[in-house]
N, C-alpha and C positions, 0 to 999 in steps of 0.2 A: 537450570535453564539460564543461558546467557542472553544478554541483550546488547546489540551493537547498533548504533545509530549513525547514519550517514546523512549529511545535509548538503543541499545545493542552494547557495544563497546568491541572489542577484541584488546588487545595491546600486542606486543611482540611475536606474533605468526605468522609465515609465512604460508599463505594459497595460494594455486594455484587458478587460476580463476575458475576452476571447484568446488573447495571446497568453495570458497566465494559464488558462485551461490547457492550451496546446503544449506549453512548456512542461506543465505538470504531467501530462500524459507521456511525453517523450522521456522525461526523467524516470517515470515508472517503468517504461519499457527497458531503458538502459539498466536500471537496477536489477530487474529480473534476468536480463541477458548476462549481467556480471555474475550473478549467482550461478548461472549455468556454466559460464567460462571458468569460474573458480571451483567447479565441481563440488558445490556445496551438497552435503548429504541431508536432504530434507526428507522426513519420514511421512508426514501428513500435513503439508503446508496449506495454509489458508491465507489468501491475499485480500486485504481490505484497503480501501482508500477512495478518494474522490478528487475531483478537480473543480468543484462547485464553489466559487467565491462566496464568502459570507456564511459558510457553515463550518463551525468549529475548526479554526485554523490548525490546531494540533493534529487533525486528521487529514490535512491537505497532503496529497502525495499518496504514498503506498506503504502499507505495513505488511510484512510477511511474518506470519506466526506459525510455528511448527510444533509438533508433538502434542502432548496432553492439553495444553492451553488452547491450541487450535481446535481440538475436538470439542472442548467445553464451549468455546465461543460459537462454533458452527451449530451446536445443538441449541444454544440460546437464539441464534439467528433463525434457525429452523422453527423454533417455537413461536417466533414472531411472524412466521409465514413469508420470510424473505428468501429462504434457501430451501432447495429441494434436493434430496440425495438421488442420484441417478444410478 
């Protein structure tokens, strides 16, 4: 399993919490669109992330997890009653 990390850094600009949340959502959308444009072969992708300031900054933004680890994580989330298989 490979891991590739992309970052979008804004320095020297003051943003309100509302602006930070908006930028975070837009970056998430752009990242998912880029995967589609790149024709990434995702088997069983799980996307996780948030744009809530003050909650674990390493999870700020979006994670796309694919394959076996995605399944394992989805099952753990399901066990916590946050995820329902449709």
